[in-house]
C-alpha positions as CSV (number, residue, x, y, z in Angstrom):
1,M,-0.2,-0.2,-0.4
2,Q,1.3,3.2,-1.0
3,M,0.5,6.6,1.0
4,I,0.4,10.3,0.0
5,D,1.2,12.4,3.5
6,L,-0.4,16.0,3.8
7,F,0.1,18.8,5.8
8,S,2.9,16.2,7.2
9,G,4.4,17.7,10.2
10,I,7.3,15.9,11.1
11,G,5.9,12.2,9.6
12,G,3.9,10.8,12.4
13,F,1.7,9.8,9.8
14,S,4.2,8.2,7.8
15,L,5.7,6.8,10.6
16,A,2.2,4.8,11.4
17,G,3.0,3.3,8.2
18,H,5.6,2.8,7.8
19,A,4.8,-0.2,10.8
20,L,2.3,-1.2,9.2
21,G,4.3,-2.0,5.7
22,W,3.1,1.0,4.5
23,R,5.3,3.2,2.2
24,T,4.9,6.9,1.6
25,I,6.0,8.0,-2.0
26,Q,4.7,11.9,-1.5
27,F,4.9,14.3,1.5
28,C,3.4,18.4,1.2
29,E,4.5,20.3,4.2
30,I,5.2,24.4,4.4
31,N,7.2,24.6,7.5
32,P,10.8,24.9,6.7
33,F,11.6,23.2,10.1
34,S,9.2,20.0,9.9
35,Q,10.6,19.6,5.9
36,N,14.2,19.2,7.5
37,V,12.9,16.6,9.7
38,L,11.3,14.6,6.6
39,K,14.3,14.9,5.0
40,R,16.2,13.5,7.8
41,N,14.1,11.2,8.5
42,F,12.5,9.8,5.3
43,P,15.3,10.3,3.4
44,N,14.2,10.4,-0.9
45,I,10.8,10.8,-0.5
46,P,9.1,14.0,-2.5
47,I,8.1,17.1,-0.4
48,H,6.0,19.2,-2.2
49,D,5.3,23.1,-0.5
50,D,2.5,23.6,-1.3
51,I,-1.0,22.0,-1.3
52,K,-2.5,24.4,-3.7
53,T,-0.4,22.8,-6.9
54,L,-0.2,19.6,-5.7
55,D,-2.2,17.5,-8.1
56,Y,-2.2,13.9,-9.9
57,D,0.3,14.9,-12.5
58,K,2.6,15.9,-9.7
59,I,2.1,13.0,-7.8
60,T,2.4,10.0,-10.6
61,K,5.5,11.6,-12.2
62,S,7.0,10.2,-8.4
63,P,9.6,7.4,-9.2
64,R,7.7,6.2,-6.1
65,W,4.0,6.2,-7.7
66,N,3.4,2.5,-8.5
67,P,-0.1,2.7,-10.3
68,S,-1.1,-0.6,-9.1
69,D,-0.9,-0.3,-5.9
70,T,-4.0,1.0,-3.3
71,T,-3.6,4.4,-2.3
72,I,-4.5,6.2,0.4
73,V,-4.2,9.9,1.5
74,V,-3.5,11.6,4.8
75,G,-3.5,14.6,6.5
76,G,-3.2,16.4,9.8
77,F,-4.8,19.0,10.9
78,P,-2.9,22.7,11.1
């Protein structure tokens, strides 16, 4: 299962998802501090910085995207 993590913060949803065997294919987080934490803890996972410009094309062009996998979308509250 693959996961798109929106309003990611420092990656709590992805940390839980990875424990279940899910893989994160995309983060969306605007805060620079949180982006640095995500880069350190989840290397090689793309981080998009603006939810208003993240679209289907950007997600599906990611090298981590697998169209045959089930995809879930999670999001934290700002």
